[in-house]
One Martini backbone bead per residue (centre of mass of N, CA, C, O) as a GRO file, in nm:
protein
   97
    1MET     BB    1  -5.347  -3.583   3.576
    2ILE     BB    2  -5.699  -3.558   3.603
    3ARG     BB    3  -5.921  -3.281   3.609
    4PHE     BB    4  -6.236  -3.145   3.741
    5LYS     BB    5  -6.460  -2.864   3.630
    6ARG     BB    6  -6.737  -2.898   3.540
    7HIS     BB    7  -6.680  -2.859   3.180
    8ILE     BB    8  -6.375  -2.890   3.272
    9GLU     BB    9  -6.076  -3.024   3.156
   10TYR     BB   10  -5.755  -3.104   3.314
   11GLU     BB   11  -5.394  -3.107   3.244
   12LEU     BB   12  -5.080  -3.176   3.388
   13SER     BB   13  -4.738  -3.108   3.255
   14PRO     BB   14  -4.618  -3.201   3.490
   15ASP     BB   15  -4.738  -3.326   3.811
   16THR     BB   16  -4.433  -3.281   3.898
   17ILE     BB   17  -4.214  -3.058   4.069
   18GLU     BB   18  -3.903  -2.966   4.065
   19ARG     BB   19  -3.641  -2.819   4.150
   20GLY     BB   20  -3.683  -2.507   4.005
   21THR     BB   21  -3.710  -2.422   3.664
   22HIS     BB   22  -4.026  -2.458   3.483
   23TRP     BB   23  -4.245  -2.609   3.252
   24LEU     BB   24  -4.606  -2.598   3.230
   25SER     BB   25  -4.865  -2.790   3.106
   26VAL     BB   26  -5.197  -2.683   2.995
   27HIS     BB   27  -5.493  -2.877   2.948
   28LEU     BB   28  -5.798  -2.798   2.783
   29LYS     BB   29  -6.152  -2.912   2.810
   30ASN     BB   30  -6.469  -2.922   2.662
   31THR     BB   31  -6.726  -3.142   2.804
   32GLY     BB   32  -6.958  -2.991   2.706
   33ASP     BB   33  -7.240  -2.836   2.516
   34ASP     BB   34  -7.115  -2.558   2.555
   35HIS     BB   35  -7.017  -2.252   2.471
   36LEU     BB   36  -6.715  -2.100   2.569
   37LYS     BB   37  -6.637  -1.784   2.728
   38ASN     BB   38  -6.410  -1.614   2.884
   39LEU     BB   39  -6.141  -1.753   3.000
   40ASN     BB   40  -6.022  -1.745   3.330
   41ILE     BB   41  -5.694  -1.824   3.429
   42LYS     BB   42  -5.569  -1.967   3.744
   43MET     BB   43  -5.286  -2.020   3.918
   44HIS     BB   44  -5.224  -2.253   4.191
   45SER     BB   45  -5.100  -2.313   4.530
   46LEU     BB   46  -5.084  -2.507   4.823
   47ASP     BB   47  -4.753  -2.431   4.810
   48SER     BB   48  -4.656  -2.107   4.817
   49ILE     BB   49  -4.369  -2.126   4.945
   50HIS     BB   50  -4.251  -2.336   4.697
   51ILE     BB   51  -4.452  -2.205   4.476
   52SER     BB   52  -4.420  -2.023   4.162
   53PHE     BB   53  -4.543  -1.784   3.923
   54HIS     BB   54  -4.470  -1.578   3.657
   55ASN     BB   55  -4.774  -1.635   3.509
   56PRO     BB   56  -5.094  -1.711   3.642
   57ASN     BB   57  -5.242  -1.572   3.396
   58HIS     BB   58  -5.514  -1.658   3.169
   59TYR     BB   59  -5.661  -1.650   2.825
   60ILE     BB   60  -5.975  -1.757   2.669
   61TYR     BB   61  -6.212  -1.678   2.451
   62ASP     BB   62  -6.277  -1.980   2.328
   63LEU     BB   63  -6.478  -2.302   2.378
   64GLU     BB   64  -6.576  -2.566   2.234
   65PRO     BB   65  -6.711  -2.849   2.208
   66ASN     BB   66  -6.438  -3.069   2.249
   67GLU     BB   67  -6.230  -2.860   2.285
   68GLU     BB   68  -5.874  -2.789   2.270
   69LYS     BB   69  -5.634  -2.631   2.494
   70TYR     BB   70  -5.307  -2.468   2.537
   71PHE     BB   71  -5.053  -2.394   2.789
   72GLU     BB   72  -4.776  -2.220   2.935
   73VAL     BB   73  -4.588  -2.227   3.251
   74GLU     BB   74  -4.382  -2.074   3.476
   75VAL     BB   75  -4.193  -2.248   3.733
   76GLU     BB   76  -4.109  -2.212   4.083
   77ALA     BB   77  -3.903  -2.434   4.285
   78ASN     BB   78  -3.772  -2.530   4.624
   79LYS     BB   79  -3.939  -2.802   4.587
   80THR     BB   80  -4.093  -3.085   4.567
   81SER     BB   81  -4.417  -3.084   4.384
   82SER     BB   82  -4.809  -3.131   4.347
   83CYS     BB   83  -4.974  -2.841   4.437
   84ILE     BB   84  -5.167  -2.785   4.171
   85LEU     BB   85  -5.402  -2.540   4.051
   86VAL     BB   86  -5.701  -2.482   3.846
   87PHE     BB   87  -5.880  -2.186   3.761
   88VAL     BB   88  -6.210  -2.136   3.604
   89ASP     BB   89  -6.360  -1.861   3.452
   90VAL     BB   90  -6.690  -1.883   3.305
   91ARG     BB   91  -6.890  -1.832   3.012
   92THR     BB   92  -7.205  -1.914   2.896
   93ASP     BB   93  -7.297  -1.958   2.534
   94THR     BB   94  -7.586  -2.083   2.384
   95ASN     BB   95  -7.591  -1.898   2.109
   96MET     BB   96  -7.318  -2.037   1.965
   97ARG     BB   97  -7.423  -2.318   1.824
   0.00000   0.00000   0.00000
């Protein structure tokens, strides 16, 4: 499943987490025209009773237009779920072009 927020596109793989401990890949892409800096990424669950993250916070220093980066996060689930969201707080730096 591909999700969009502002000029950031992200994809989670797998998009459904089974019961147990798993690794989740998060792929980010800058779909805008601006160079993005200081991306603070926070993993959230709409089902926080059943899903938890071992390290929910990540940081990417910069992401140029059309550039992609990814990271992995360890997830603990006590039931099958797909209620995971990614929030990205980003600063746009148009002088970096």
